[in-house]
N, C-alpha and C positions, 0 to 999 in steps of 0.2 A: 212853517207848518200851517197846513190848511185848517180852517175852522172845524171841518168834519173830523180830521185826524186829532186835533186838540180835544174835541168832545169825546172821541173814542178813548183817548188816553185818560181823560178825567173820569169817565165812567168805569174803566178798568181799575183805576186807582181807588175810587170810592167802593167798588166791589170788594177789593182786597181788604180795605179798611173795615168794611162791614163784616167780612168773614173773620177777621182777626178779633173783632169785638163781640162775636157771637151772632152776627146777622141782624135779624129783624126784632131784636129785643127778647128773643126766646132765651131761656136759661141754657147755659152750656155745661151745667153741673153734671158730673159723672157719678156723683154720690146720690144714689136713689133714696128718696124719702128724707133728705136733709131739710132741717127746719131750724129756726132760731128761738122757738118757744121752749120754756122749761120742760124737762122730762123728769119724772119722779117714779120711784119704786120703793116699796117698803120691804122690810126683812121680817121673816117669821122667827129668826134665830133669837134665842135668849142669852147669847154670848156674843162677844165681839169678834168680827171678822179681823183676821190678822194680816195686814198688808206685808208682803215679803218682796215685792218687785215692782218696778216702774220701767216702762219702755216707751220711747218716743221715736217715731220714724216717719219717713215720707214714702208714699206709694203713688201710683198713677191715679190722679184725681182726688186724692185725699191725704191728709196728715193724720197719723194715728197716735193716740195716747192710751196705753194699756196699764191698768193697775192689776197686779196679780196678788192673790190671797192664798194663805196657807190652808184655810179650812172652808170658807164659804164666802159668797159675794154678799156684801152688806146692802142695806137699803141705801138709796141715793137721791139727791136732787142735783141736777145739772142745769145751770141757767146762767145767762148773761148777768153781770153785776156792774154797777157803776163804781168808779174810783172815788175816794181812796180805798185801796184794799187794806183791810185790817186783819191782824193776826188774832185767831181765836184765843180767848183767855186773857191775854195782855191788852188787846185793843191797839197795840202799836201798829203804825203804818208800815206796810211791806211794799217795797219797790218791785214791780213786775213789768218786764219789758212788753211793749205792745201798745195798741191804741184801743182795743176792745178786750174784754175779759170774761172768761167763762169760769165759774166756780163749780167745783165738784165737792159736794158735802156728802160724806158717807157715814152711816151709823146703823147699828153700833159697829164701830171700826176703830182700829188703832194700828200703829206700827210698832207697838210695845206690848209685850205679853206680861200682864200683871199677875198671872196665875202661876208663874214659875219663880219660886224663891222671892228675891227682892225685885223681880222683874227682869225681863230680857228683851233687848232690842231685836225685833224680828226683821224690820226693814233696815238694812245696813247701807243703802244707797244714798246718793246725794239728795239734799233738800231742795236743790235747784238744778234743772237741766235746761241749758240754752238751746233754743231752736237752731241756732247757727251750728252748734256742736253736733246736733242730731241730724242736720241736713234737711230740715223741714222748710216748706214754702210759706205757710201761713202761721204756724205755731212759732212764736218768738221766745217764749219762756214758759216753763212749768215749775211752779214754786209751791212747796208745802207751806200753807198759811195757818195750819192748826192741827193739833193732835191733843185734844183736851176733852176730858169727860166722855169718852167713847164716841166723839165726833172727830172724824179725820177729814181735813179740808185741804184741797190743792186748788190753786188758781192757775189758769192757763191764759197767758197773754197772747193775743192774736194780732196779726198785721191789719185786720179789719173785721167787720162783722160778717161772718159767713155762717151758712147752715151747718148743722152737725147731726150725727146719728149716735145713738147709744145702744149697745147690746151687751148681754152677759154671756159668757162662755164657761164651760166646765172642763175639768181635767187638764190643767188646774183651773180653779175658779178665777175668772177675770171679769173686770168691768172695762169695756172698750169704747172709746169715744173717737169717732172719725170726723174730721173737719174738712169741708170742701176746699180744695186748693186749685180747682180748675179755672 
């Protein structure tokens, strides 16, 4: 192989490597507005939002975690937290798969309606959803880490620190968190 041909092969190889890695250092994120900073919203409700559903899934460019409510979207704080992850109320350590963790604290909110007789469980789903079971790329685990005194907390274990977006939707009321998986 001539020196010129070897140089051409090397340049082509390096070009393919740069394309696979996103090129010249520019972000290849397809999730517009994604950031790693905490996001907060308050609720005007004088009653607890009742969580009735949780969905975790993979989409092109992002993994999505959706909390569905029976009546209203609660206030929330979504932010990265450092381990160990502690359970609200008891303070017990909770194992959450992943290397980085985003905590979703919602209030006033609960998965349990105390206004009906002796109380009724509104959220009947699992307390843990594995990212492998959901087919997600960056979300490794979604774990309920608290439902105590009108504060509902879920911790999301991630494969690494990535940007995320938060939005609320209506009909039904939902809190949606998308994690960049590009």
